[in-house]
N, C-alpha and C positions, 0 to 999 in steps of 0.2 A: 746241359749247363745248369739248369735249375736244380737237377738232382744233386750235382756236385756242390752247389751253394748250400743246399739243405744239409748235406753230409758234413761239410766243413763247419757249419753253424752248430750242428748237434754235437760233434766231437769237441769243439772249442768250449761249449757250455759244460760238457761232462768233465773236461780237463780242469777247467778253472772254477768249478763249483767249490766254495770253501769247505763244505763238509767232506767232499771226496778228497780234497787236498790234505786235510789234516789226518784223515783216517790212514792214508798210506797203505792200502790193502796189500797183504802179503807178509807183513812183518809187524803190524801195529797190534799191540796187546792192550786190551781195555777191560780187565776184570773189574768186578764191582768192588769199589774201594770206599771204605768208610772212615779212613784216617784223614784228617783235615791237613791240607797243605796250603798255606797262605803266607804271603810275604809279611814281614814285620810291620811295614808302613800300612798295608791294607788291614792288618789285624787291629791296629790301634784305631783306625777309622771305624771299623765295624763295631768295636767295643763301644766307642763314643755314640754311634747310632743306636745301639742296643740300650744304652743308658738313657738317651733322650726319649726313646720310645717307651721305656719303662716308666719314666717320670710323667710322661703325658697320658699314659693309659691307666695309671693307678690313682685311686682316690685315698685321702687320709682315712684311717680307721675310725669308725664311729665310737664315740666315748662310751656308749653302752656296751660295746663289744670288747673293750680293753680288759685284759685278763682272761678272756675266752678265746681270743685270736691273737696271733702274732701279726704285727703290721707288715705291709709289703715293703720290700727293700731291694736295692740293687747292690750286689755284693762285689762290685768292681769287674764282674765278668758276665753275670746274667741276672735276670729279673725273677724275683720270688713274690708271689701274690699273698694276700691275706691268708693265713693258715690257722685252722682250728688247733687249740692247745692240745698237746699230747700226740701230735701227728709228726711223723717223719716224712716230709714231702720229697718226692722224686720227680726229676725232670730229665729229659734227654740232654746229653752233653751238648754244649753249643757248637755250632758248625762253623765258627769263625775263629777258633783258637787252634793254633798250629799243633799238630800231632795229637789232638783229642780224637778219641774214638766216639763217633756219633751214635753208635749202637749201644753204648753204655749209659748209665744214669748218674747224675749228680744228686746229692742228698743234702737236705738241710732240716734240722730238728727244731720243732717248736715245743718248748717245754710246757709243763702243765700250768705254770703261772702266766702263760701268754707272752713269754719272751723267747727270743731265739737263743739257741745253745751257745755258750761262750767257752771257747777253748782255753783250758787252764794255762797253756804255755804262752799264748799270745794275749790273753785277757781281752779278747775281741770276739765278736760273733764269727762263726766259722761255717764254711760249706765244704762238704766232703767231695773232692774231685778225684779221689783215688781211682775209682773205676774208670774215669774218663781217660786216664793216662795209660790204661792197659792196651796193649796192641790188639788189633782186630784179628781173631782167629776164625776164619770162615769154615763152615761145616759142609760146604758144597763138595760132593764127591769128586767133581771135576778137578778140584784143587789138588787132590792126591795124585792125579796123572799129569799135573802141570809140568813137573820136572822132565817127564818123558817127552811131552809135547815140545818143550823148549829145546831138548837135545835133538829131537827130530828136525825141528826148525833150523837149528844151527848146522846139522849135517846136510840138509837140503840146500841151504844157501852156500855152504862150503863147496859142495859138488858143482853147483851152478857157477860159482866164481871160478873154479878151476877150469871147467870146459870153456866158459866164455873167454877167459884169458888166453887159453890156447888158440881159440878161433881168431881172436884179434891179432895175436902174434903171427899166425899163419897168413892172414889176409894182408898184413903190413909187410911181411917178408917177401911174398911172391909178387913180382912186378906185373905179371900177367893178370893179376886180380885187381890191379889199380884202375878203377873206373868210378864214375860218379855213383852208379848204383851201389857198388860195394862200399864206397865211402859212407853212404847212408846207412848200410848194414853195420859198418864199423862203429859209427856213432851210436846206433841203437844198442849194439853189444856193449859199448863202453857205459852207456846209461844203466844197463842191467848189471854190469860189473860194479859200478858205484853203488847201486841199490843194494847188492849183496853185501858189499863192504860196510855200508852205513848201518844195515840191519844187524850184522854181526857185532859191530861196535856198540850199537844201541842195546843189544841183548845183554851185554856184559857190563854196561855202564849203569850204575845205580844212582838213583836220585838222592842227593845229599839230604840228610835229615837234620832238622833243627833240634836244639835242646830246650824243651819247655819245662819250666818249673813254676809251681804255684806257691807263693809265699805270702801269708796274710791276705789271701784272696786276690792277690795281684799276680798276673801272669808275666813271666820273663822269658823272652825268646832269644836264643843265642844261635847264630849260624856262622859258619866259617866262610868268610869272603862273601862275594856277591852271587856265587853260584853261576857265573857267566859261562863256564865250560858246558854245563848242562843245557843252558838256553841256546848256546851256539850249536851244540850237537843236534838238537831238535830242529833248529832253523835249517841247518844243512840237510837234515833228514827230509824235511818237507820240500826243500828245493829239489833234491834228487828225485823224489817221488813225482813231482810235477814235470821235471825234465824227462823222466822215463816215459810218462804218458804222452808228452809232447813228441818225442821221437817215434813212438808207436804211430801217432797220427801222421807225422811227416813221412814215415815209411810208406804208408798207404797213399798219401798225397803225391809223393814223387813217382811212385809206380803208375798211378793214374795219369799223371802228366806226360810221362815218356811214352805211354801207350796211345793216349787219345789226343794229346796236344802237340808234342814235339816229334811224334812218330820215331822214337828210338834215337833221336839226336841228343847230343849233350846240351844241357841247359846252360845258357849264358849267364844266368843269375844263380848259379849253384851255391855261391857263398851266402846267399840270403837264407837258404835252408839251414846252414850251419849257425848263422847268427841267430835266427829265430829259435832254433832248437835249444840253444844253451842260454840265451838272454831273455826270451819271453817268460820263462818261469819267474824271473825276478819281478815282473809286473804283478805277480800274485804274492810272492813271498815278502817283498819289502813292505807293502802296506800291512800285511799280517804281522810282521815283526813290530812295526810302529804301533799298531793298535794294541797288541799284547803288552808292549812296554808301557803304554800310557793308561790303559784301562784294566788290564789283568796281568800284572807283572808277577806271576806265580810260577812255581816249578811244575 
């Protein structure tokens, strides 16, 4: 009995660990991404924090250095420190502006007279964010094979979906196979079927992009709608992944019980397995959705 309790505790911890839940092993893709994705509300808050940090961390330019240095400035997006005249200062693109490539550089020119470059069209100081809006083009050799890996992934899940569906239909059609043990098998197969379906849907579902433009050093973000279909898809994805692991656990638990506890008799509380298998994942997913909505409402 002590061994069973330890086994149940270990499997429960593994199933409900947040990190494992989000990863969804088997169909989760996590390449190194350098393109920023952030909600408009969060972006405005982050810009305000950057401005406050800039104002608090920079001191006024010494009178003796005027003409030799350009004064520090916040250009409505990022902070620029005192810069020696005649220098084109470069900084990494900010990581809080939607669709900016953080691997590129933003540039701001300090003229030889100790003043920042003024753009002739806007008649205002100007920062060059052109490079920041370039898409990230990785040089990793693995990226060349990524389409092949994706096709192999889709083929594997398609084959799995086909055979699992056939197995479920056969087990439901033949009455001689109707028993509690096989009902557990059917629910496990259904969880794998749902996992295959959601992974195939996720692979062809693209994260909606925002339209980011920089005008007079002010960023404008435009997105179509609230992107709720994308968020709903990944919430369902995480639920199915947890449900799949839960049914794997219940499969072992049920077999253990009928061998060592009920000695091959039908369980009188079989419905509890069904309820636990499909409802317990909600105890993990609902708090996750609430926390993401309140603290990190991003795509």
